N, C-alpha and C positions, 0 to 999 in steps of 0.2 A: 606844729612839731610832728604830728602824726604823718603829714604828707611829705616830710623831709626825706625819709628813706626812699619812698617811691620816686621822688624827684631825682635823687642821686642815682638810683638804679636806672631810671630812664636816660639820664645823661651818660651813664656808663655804657648803656646799650648803644647810644648814638655814637660814642667814641669808638666802640668796637666796630660799628658799621662803617664809620668813616676812615678808620685807621686799623684794619683788621690784623695786619701782620704784627705790629707792636703790641696791641692790646691782647691778642691771643697768647702771646708769650707771657705777659703779666698774669693773665688768668691761669695759664698752665702752672706757673709757680705757686699761685694760691691754691689751686686744686691739688697739686702735689703735696703741699704741706698739710692741708686738711686731711687728705686721704691717709697720709702717714700716721697721723694721730689716731684715726679710726682703726688702722691696721694694727698698731701697737696695742690698743685697748682690746681689740678682738683677739689677738694672739695671747695676751696675758689671761683673758677670761677663759680661752680654750685650754691653756696649759693647766690652770688651776682646777678646772672641771675634770680634766683627764686624771690628774693626781688624786683628786677626791674619789672619783668613781673606781679607779684602779685599787685604791686602798680598801674600799668597800668590797669589791669582788674578791680580793685576796683573803678576806675573812669569811666569805660565804662558801657553802659547799658547791661543788662543780655543777650539779644539776640546776642551780639557780643562776647560772651564767647568763641566760637570755633576759633576766628580769630588768636589769639596769638599761640595756639597749632598748628594750621595749618601752620603758618609762620615757626615755629620751625621745623615742620615735613618736610616742603619743603627744608629747608637748609640741614636737615639730609639726605633726599633722594638724593639730588644733591651730597653731599660729599661721601656717600656710593657708589652710582652708578658710579661716575667718578673716584674715587681713591681707594676704598677698599670695595669690596662686602662683605668681611668677617666681617666687622665692624657693620653690621646690626644685629638685634636680641639681645639676652641677653648674648652673649659673651662666656660663659663657654662651650657650645657645640663646638664652633670653636676651643677653646684651647684643648679640649679632642680630637677632630679630628686631630689636628696638632701633638699631642703626639703619637696617635695610628698609623696614616697613613703616616705622613710626617717627622717622626724622630725629632719632636720638632721644626721644621723650621717654624717661623712666621715672615713675613716681617715687618720692622720697620714702614712702612707707616700705617699698621693696627692700631698700638697703637696711632699714632697721629690723625688719622681720628676718632678713637673710642672716644678719649677725647672730641673733638669738637662736634661730632655728638651726644654724650650722653648729653652734656650741652645743645645743641639745643633741644633735646627731653624732658629730665626731667626738665630742667630749665624753659621751657615754659608751663609746666603743664602735660606733658606725664606721664602716670602712670607706673613708673618703678623705679628701685633703682640704687645705685652707685656701688654695689659689682661686677656686671658683667663687667662694663667698667674697674674697677680698677684691676680685675683679669686679664683681657686681656692686660692691660698696663704693669702689672708686668711680665706676661708671655712673652710679646714681649721683655721686658728688658733682661730677662734671656736668651731668644733665641738669641738675637742679640749679646750679650756679648759672649755667648758660641761659636757662629759661627765666630765672629771676631777673637777670640783667637785661634780657631781651636781645640776646645775641642772634644775628640772622641765622635762619635755618641751615644754610649751607655750611656753617661753622660749628654747629652743635655736635656733629659726629666727631670732629677733631677734639673737642673738649671732653667728650665721653672717652675717647681714646687716651687723653691725658690722664684721666682718672684710673683707667684700667692699667696703664703703664706704671703709674705711681703705686698702685696696689701690688703688682708683681715685684716692683723694685723694693718696696718696703718689706713684704713678707719673706722674700728670699734674699734680701740684701744684694740684689742683682740689677743694677740700673741699666746696663746695656741690654740684658735679656728682656727687661720690662719694655724698653723702647721697641724691640723687634716683635715682642708679643702683640703689642698694639698695632704695629704696622703690618706685620705678616699675617696675623690671624684675624684681627677685628676689622681694620680699615682697608687693608690691601692697597695701601697708597703710600708710596715712598717719595712723594713730591716734597720740596723744601718747605713749602708753607705748612704742611702737615708735620713734617719731621721735626722742625725747630721747637714748637711749643710742647711736643711730646717729650723731647729730650730734656727740656727745662723742667717739666713736671716730674720726670723720673729722677733727675738730679736733686731737686728740692725734696722729694719724698725720701730718697736715700739719706740725705744730710739730716733731715728732721728725725728720721728713725734712729740714726746713730747718736744724735743728741739725746733723745729720750731714753735709749737703752744703754748708752755709755760704752758701746763697743762697736767694732767693725769686723767681727769674725764671720767666716763662712759657716753656714749652718751644717754643712757636711765636710768640714775641713779634712783634707786627705793629703797624706805625704807618701809619695813613691819616689824617694830620692835616687834609688839605684836603677830606676827604669829608664831604658833607652830604646826608643822605637826602632825596630829593625825591618828592613825590607822583606825579610823572610816571614814576618808576621802578617803580611798583607792578606794571604789566603785565610788565615785564622779570623781576622777581623771582618773579612767579607762574609765568611760563613756565619759569624756572630750576627752581622747585619741581617742576613737571611732568616736566622732563627728569631731574632727580635721582630722582624716584619711579620712572621707568622704569629708571634705572641701579641703584637699590636692588633692584627686582624682578629684574632680570637677574642681579645679584650673588647674590641668594638662590637663584634657580632653578638657576643654574650650579653653585653649591655643593651644593645638594640632589641634582641629577642626578649630580654627581661622586661623592657619597657612595654613591648607589645603584649606580653603575657599579663602583666599587672593591669594594663588598660582594659583587658577583657574580663578581669575578675570582678564579679558583682559584689562589691564591698564598698562601704562608705569611704570617701577619700581620706578621712581622718584615720581610719583603721588600716589602710594599706601600708603605711610606713611601719605600723606595729607588726603586721604580718611579716614584712621584710626583716624586721629586727628579730622576730622569733626564728625565722629561717637562718639568719646570721648566727643567733645564739646556739641553735642546734648544730650548725656547722662548727662552731667554736668548741662545743663539748667533744665532738668527734676529733677535732684537731688537737685539743689538749691531750686526749687519751692516746691518739695515734703517735704524736710526736714524742710523748713520754716513753713509749715502747720502742722507738726506732733508734738504732745506733747512728751516731753522727749528729744527734741533736745539740751537741756542744757548740755547733757553729752558730746557733741562735743566741748564745750567751744568756744574759739576763733579760733579753727581750721577750722571752717566753715563760716568765716566772708566774705571774698571777693572772694574766689574760692571754688569749691566743695571739700569736705573732702577727696574724693578719687583721687584728682589730685596729681601729683608730687610723691615724695617718701613717703608721709604720716607720716613723723616723728612726726609732731605736734599732730596728732590724737593718735598715739601710746603712746606718753608721757601722753596725757590726760587719756587714758584708763588704764595706769599703776599707776595713782595717786588715792589712796584710797578715797580722798575727792571728787572725781568726782561722787561717788556713794552714797553720803550722803543724797541726796534729795529724800526721799522715795516716795513722792507724784508723781514723774514722772518716777518711776522705770519701770512700765509696758510699758510705752511709749518708754522708752530708749531701751528696748528689741527690739521693732519694728524698731527703728532707726538703731541700730547696725546690726540687721538681714538684712535690706535692704542694709546697707553699705557693708556687706560681698559680696553680689551678685554684687553690683555696682563695687566694687574694682576688682573682678575677670574679669568682662567683660571689664572694663576700661583698665586693663593690657593687655588683649587679643587684644583689638583694637590698643593699642600702639605698642606692640612688634610683634604681628603676621603680622601686616601690613608692617613691616620693620623698625620701630623706633628702637633707640639704647638705651639700658639700661639693668638693671639686674632684676631678679625676687626675690631676697632675701628680699628686703624691702616690696614688695607687699605680700610676704608670711608672714612676721612678722605682717603686718597690718591685714591680713585676720585672722591669729591666735589670735591676740589680740581681735578682734571684736567677734569671735566665743567664746573665753573664757569669754569675758565680758557678752555676752548674757547668757551663762550657769551660770556664777556666780550670775547674777541678779536673774535668775530663782530660784536658790538654796536659795538665800537670802529671796526672797518673800515667798517661801514655808517653810521657817524656817529650812532648811536642811544644812545651812552653819555653820561651826564650830565657836566656840567662838574665837574672836581675828582674824578671817579670814576676807577676803574682796573679792568682785568680782575682784579686781585688781590682786589678786594672781592667779586667774583662767585665767585672760587675759595674764599674764606673762607666765604661763604654756602653754596656747594655742599657743603662738608664737613658742615655741620650738617644739610642737607637729606637727604643720603644716609644719615647715621647715624640720623636720625629715621625714615626710610623702612624701613631694615633692622630696626631694633629696636622699632618702634612706640612709642617713648619720646621724644616731642618735647621735654618739659621737660628731660630729661637731655641731649639733643643741644644745645639752646639754651644751657644753662648751661655745658656742658663747652667749647663753642666760645668762649664769652665768657672763660672762665677760662684756657684754654690759649693764647689770643691777647692777652688784656687790651686788646682794641680795642672801645671802646664805641660808636663811630660807626656800626657796621654791625649793632647789636643788633636794631633794628626789622626790617630785611630778613631777618635770621636767623630771627626768630620767624615771619615770614610764610611763608618758603620751607619751614621745618620743618613747619609745620602743613599746608601744601598737600601736601607729599611724604607725610606720614603718612596723610592722608585718602585720597590716591589709591592708595597701596600697600595699604592695608587693603581696598580694593575689588579689587585685582589678586590678592591672595593672602590666605589665611585666617590664616596664622601668621607671626610674626616669624622672623628668622634664628636666634634663640635657641630658639624653641619648636617650629619645624617638625620637627626630628628627633625631639623627644619625642612629638609628635602621631603620627608614623608608628610609634613604638614603643608607642602606646596609652596614653601618659601625658597627661592633660588638666591644663593649668595653670589651676587655679581651686579655691580653698579657701574657708574661712570668711571670709577677708578680702574676698571678693567680695559679702558681704552688703550692703555699702553700695550696690552696684548694684541688688540685689534690692529694696531699699526703695522703688524707683521703678517696680516692675513689679506691676501690679494682678493680683489673682487672676482677674479676668475674662478675662485673656489665656490662661488655661489651658483646655484642652479638657476639658469635663465628661463624666461618665458619667451615664447616665439612671437615674432612680429606678425601682423596681418598677412594673409596669403598674397595680397596685392597692395601696391603703394597707395597711399591716401594723399590727395592734393588739396590745397586750400580752396580750389574752385569746385571740388566735388560737392554734391548735395548731401545733406546730413542723413538722408534716408539710406545712403550707401553704408554708413557706419552702423546703422541699426541692423541692416541685413548681415553685415560681417559679424557683428556681435552675436546675433541669433544663431548663426551657423558655425562659428569658430570659437565663441566664448573668449574673445580677446578683451582684456580688461580696459586697456587704454590704447589710443591710436596716435602713433607718431605721424606727423605731417611733413612731407618733403616737397622740394621745389622740382622744377623740370629736370634738374641734373641729379636728382636723387639725394640731395643734401638736406639734413634735418633743419626745419625752420620753426617747429613748435609741436604741441600735442593737444589732443582733445581727450579730456579725462572722462572716465565713466561717470563720475559724480555730476559733471557738467551736462552730460547727455541725459542723465535721469532728471535733471532739473528742466531741460528742454522738453522732455516728454510730457510734462504736466499740461502744456498747451499743444495738444496733438494737431490741432488745425493749422498751426504755424509750421509744422515740420516740413511739408513740401516746399516751403518758401525759404528755408534756412540753408545756408552754405556752411561748409566746414570752417571757412575763414572766420565766421561770426562766433564760433565757439572755441577757436584755437587759442591756446595760451603760449605765448612766446617768452614768458618770464621764468620758466622752469629750467633748472640746471641739467646738464647731461653728465653721464658717467663715462670715464675713459678706462681702457683696459689696464693701465698701469696704476690705477688708484687702489687704495686699501680700504678695509671696512670702516676704519675710524672716520674717514672723510665722507664715505657713502652714507653712514648713519647720520652724520651731521647734516648732510643735504636733505635727507628724509625728515629730520627733526625741524628744519626750517620751512618745509613745504608739506602741506596736508594733502598728499597724493598717495595713491597705492602703488605706483610704479614710476620709474624714471627710465630714460632711454640710454642704452649703452651704445656709444658711437665709436667709429674707427678713429682713434686719436692720432694715428700715424699717417692717415691719408684723408684729410678733410673731416667732415662730420656726417658721414654716412651711417644711418642707423643699422646696428647689428642685432640687437635683441632688446627685450624689456627686462629690467631688474626690478623685481617686486619687493615691497616692504616685508611681506610675509617670509619670503625666501631669505632675505638678509637677516631677519630676526632669528630664523631657524638656524642659520649658519652661526650667528652670534652666540646663541645658546649652546650650540655644539662646541664652539671654541672655549666657552667657559667650562664646559664639562671636561674638555681635554686638558685645560690649563689648571 
């Protein structure tokens, strides 16, 4: 009986190996359902912890504000340090690293530690969100199931993506955005074989979540029934996209610099999150004092009653800023601009203190918060200047700002557009969302080389770019690669090998194309073959080029693209291949080296 589960798992793995398309879809459904259960339990635990700690902080004096976040950070530090170092931070970079470098292998303990550590961080006031933990939980689910069944390595990444998509779908009730999050950010693969199981996982996760919670409501349900998008608003939304791009860049840079600063601090890893929580608490004390004295603080409503508005995931503030009635008090509008402007800066630094120090949580919610505040400021300014369209409201600009900041930080405009539509269910602002998200993404890609998810991996030497990027390389011609020169004189099959040794010594040519009497390519002598021949130096005077020439190597033609060139190098262990005149026979033109092709490949990934 003990061996029965192992036998069944082995058979399931064989079925997946023999029929990957169908069984990946079945596994996607299973992963989606399991992830949804975990997401619901996580969300309920987080909400209960938040309510409990907010009640405590409401009864304590203001100077004790840092205490509860510091206690939560201490528990987080202990859990992460003792059981799973990968559970610190905002989660998604760790999943990306596992997909790219570890074949999708993520230990189960990471998911368990991430759940508890994130509740300890965010539930006690840490400025972070729920999407990072839930993505990591879903990814762990997909990885563990794939490895237990013995799914082939090439399919594990797809099942990890199924778990991540299911997590986003469940926590935000956004099945379409969950799919695009997995495809656009994690896997970067839109092929049908990957797309289908991820869609199934997302659908099953959404359905299971709705069954468990008993509703299908958008988490930021917004109604702007009188809004009609006008062509005259195009300049306004373009400017908002630019402002949000700057906000996204600032958010990413502050978080990066914060991570570098905390890495340099000589303090035990368990205590670094506590230090970050202390800094967060001090910022919160100044925030409570400053906002209480500022005119226009009515715009925050009840979201700034017992704890600072920039504590926690900030959902209450976001809902307030998306409500058109929040902007109806014209006498405090100018003051409200100052309140929201300071709130943007405070939220960025609060998130950096929380996550850069080692706290556990996501950056999606802080990004939504920052975007809503930037959009609210800009909307109020337009309203006071009389430049806002009839039927519009600063609330519509707050909504669009959320998408623009998310797009700018993640370099994933499709995910940002779809998630904003699904979490608000407001179709009237869809066109402005699309415009601002694209503008923000285009500008931030000029300001910084990496998204908020990939920047830390880049600094660690991990490049996000795998075989999935071959679709990009299909559009890059081989003519964009820097070529190596041919030998200064032609090499014939009848030449002595000593001629090649002389040419190599004087001109450093790596490999030698061999031509016939008409100058047409017939083969190549590689540098590695020459080095092998040099072992027996006494035989060199007796050897001819024809004896070392290889005629089985492919050639490269000028009209080829990098995807086919890289495939040829992958099939042949050589350092260079010959570029021939594809339009006039097979006359050698230059050498295309593996090193130059890889350099161009990396440059294309950086550009893309």
